[in-house]
C-alpha positions as CSV (number, residue, x, y, z in Angstrom):
1,X,19.4,24.1,13.5
2,X,18.4,22.6,10.0
3,X,18.8,24.7,7.0
4,X,15.9,26.2,5.2
5,X,15.7,23.3,2.6
6,X,16.0,20.6,5.2
7,X,13.2,22.2,7.2
8,X,11.0,22.5,4.1
9,X,11.4,18.8,3.2
10,X,11.0,17.8,6.9
11,X,7.7,19.7,7.0
12,X,6.6,18.1,3.7
13,X,7.5,14.6,5.0
14,X,5.9,15.3,8.3
15,X,2.5,16.2,6.7
16,X,2.7,13.2,4.5
17,X,3.3,11.0,7.6
18,X,0.4,12.6,9.5
19,X,-1.9,12.1,6.5
20,X,-0.7,8.5,6.2
21,X,-1.6,7.9,10.0
22,X,-5.0,9.5,9.6
23,X,-5.9,7.7,6.3
24,X,-4.7,4.3,7.7
25,X,-6.9,4.6,10.8
26,X,-9.8,5.7,8.6
27,X,-9.3,2.8,6.3
28,X,-8.8,0.1,9.0
29,X,-12.0,1.2,10.7
30,X,-13.9,0.3,7.4
31,X,-12.1,-3.0,6.7
32,X,-13.6,-6.3,7.9
33,X,-12.4,-7.6,11.3
34,X,-9.0,-9.3,11.1
35,X,-7.9,-7.4,7.9
36,X,-5.6,-4.5,8.0
37,X,-4.2,-1.9,5.6
38,X,-1.0,-4.0,5.3
39,X,-3.1,-6.8,3.8
40,X,-4.9,-4.3,1.4
41,X,-1.5,-2.8,0.5
42,X,-0.1,-6.1,-0.7
43,X,-3.1,-6.8,-2.8
44,X,-3.0,-3.2,-4.3
45,X,0.7,-3.7,-5.0
46,X,0.0,-7.0,-6.8
47,X,-2.7,-5.3,-8.9
48,X,-0.5,-2.3,-9.6
49,X,2.8,-4.1,-10.6
50,X,1.6,-7.6,-11.3
51,X,1.6,-11.1,-9.9
52,X,4.5,-13.5,-9.3
53,X,6.7,-11.7,-6.9
54,X,8.4,-13.6,-4.3
55,X,7.8,-12.9,-0.6
56,X,11.4,-11.4,-0.4
57,X,10.8,-9.1,-3.3
58,X,7.5,-8.0,-1.7
59,X,9.3,-7.5,1.7
60,X,11.9,-5.3,0.0
61,X,9.2,-3.3,-1.9
62,X,7.5,-2.6,1.5
63,X,10.9,-2.2,3.2
64,X,10.0,-4.6,5.9
65,X,11.5,-7.9,7.3
66,X,10.7,-11.0,5.3
67,X,9.1,-12.5,8.4
68,X,6.7,-9.6,8.6
69,X,5.7,-10.1,4.9
70,X,5.4,-13.8,5.4
71,X,2.9,-13.2,8.2
72,X,0.9,-10.7,6.0
73,X,0.9,-13.2,3.3
74,X,-0.2,-16.0,5.5
75,X,-3.3,-14.0,6.5
76,X,-4.1,-13.1,2.9
77,X,-3.7,-16.8,1.9
78,X,-6.0,-17.8,4.9
79,X,-8.7,-15.5,3.5
80,X,-8.1,-16.9,-0.1
81,X,-6.9,-13.5,-1.5
82,X,-3.6,-14.8,-2.6
83,X,-2.1,-18.1,-3.6
84,X,1.4,-19.3,-3.3
85,X,3.1,-21.3,-5.9
86,X,6.6,-22.8,-6.2
87,X,9.0,-20.5,-8.0
88,X,10.0,-22.3,-11.2
89,X,13.3,-20.3,-11.2
90,X,14.2,-21.1,-7.6
91,X,12.6,-24.2,-6.0
92,X,13.4,-22.8,-2.5
93,X,11.1,-19.9,-2.8
94,X,7.5,-19.3,-3.9
95,X,5.7,-16.7,-5.9
96,X,2.7,-14.8,-4.9
97,X,-0.5,-14.5,-7.1
98,X,-3.6,-12.5,-6.3
99,X,-6.9,-14.6,-6.6
100,X,-10.2,-13.5,-8.1
101,X,-11.4,-13.1,-4.4
102,X,-8.5,-10.9,-3.7
103,X,-9.3,-8.6,-6.6
104,X,-12.9,-8.4,-5.5
105,X,-11.9,-7.7,-1.8
106,X,-9.6,-4.8,-3.0
107,X,-12.3,-3.3,-5.1
108,X,-14.8,-3.7,-2.3
109,X,-12.4,-2.2,0.3
110,X,-11.9,0.9,-1.9
111,X,-15.7,1.2,-2.1
112,X,-15.9,1.1,1.6
113,X,-14.1,4.4,1.7
114,X,-16.9,6.2,-0.2
115,X,-18.5,7.8,2.8
116,X,-15.2,9.1,4.1
117,X,-14.0,10.3,0.8
118,X,-17.3,12.2,0.4
119,X,-16.8,13.9,3.7
120,X,-13.2,14.8,2.7
121,X,-14.1,16.0,-0.8
122,X,-16.6,18.4,0.8
123,X,-13.8,20.2,2.6
124,X,-10.9,19.5,0.3
125,X,-12.3,19.7,-3.3
126,X,-11.2,17.2,-5.9
127,X,-9.5,19.9,-8.0
128,X,-7.1,20.4,-5.1
129,X,-6.4,16.7,-4.9
130,X,-5.9,16.5,-8.7
131,X,-3.5,19.4,-8.5
132,X,-1.4,17.7,-5.8
133,X,-1.3,14.2,-7.3
134,X,1.3,14.6,-10.0
135,X,3.8,16.3,-7.8
136,X,3.3,13.5,-5.0
137,X,3.6,10.8,-7.7
138,X,6.9,12.4,-9.1
139,X,8.2,12.7,-5.5
140,X,7.5,9.0,-4.8
141,X,9.1,7.9,-8.1
142,X,12.3,9.8,-7.3
143,X,12.4,8.6,-3.7
144,X,11.7,5.0,-4.9
145,X,14.7,5.2,-7.3
146,X,17.0,6.4,-4.5
147,X,16.5,3.3,-2.5
148,X,17.7,1.0,-5.2
């Protein structure tokens, strides 16, 4: 039987996981055919932390095999949302850069969520979301630091 603290954090992580599943399904239902949240997530990451990461660095950031990331990047490249360039520091690898089209797609994809967000905001007021956000960001930052 888990102790009280373990049970508390398990319940927290369980709720976060369920919310992630529900939000992923909601988002993917709005994205154009052939694009998934994994594609959006890479673009969002590049906007948030900057261009120039290698596929391996991205795979590590997303905690997935390099082959999975390579497949995701190939899809983004086919759509013209990223471009791959030789890595000047290591000619064996490439660097990933988001294109103007990729930035536009990211913004448009966020906009596609507006009807869903409006429904959620009606039952879960923005003030509650604002109150939760700092704690969730702090938890993410601490957990991100633990994996390094």
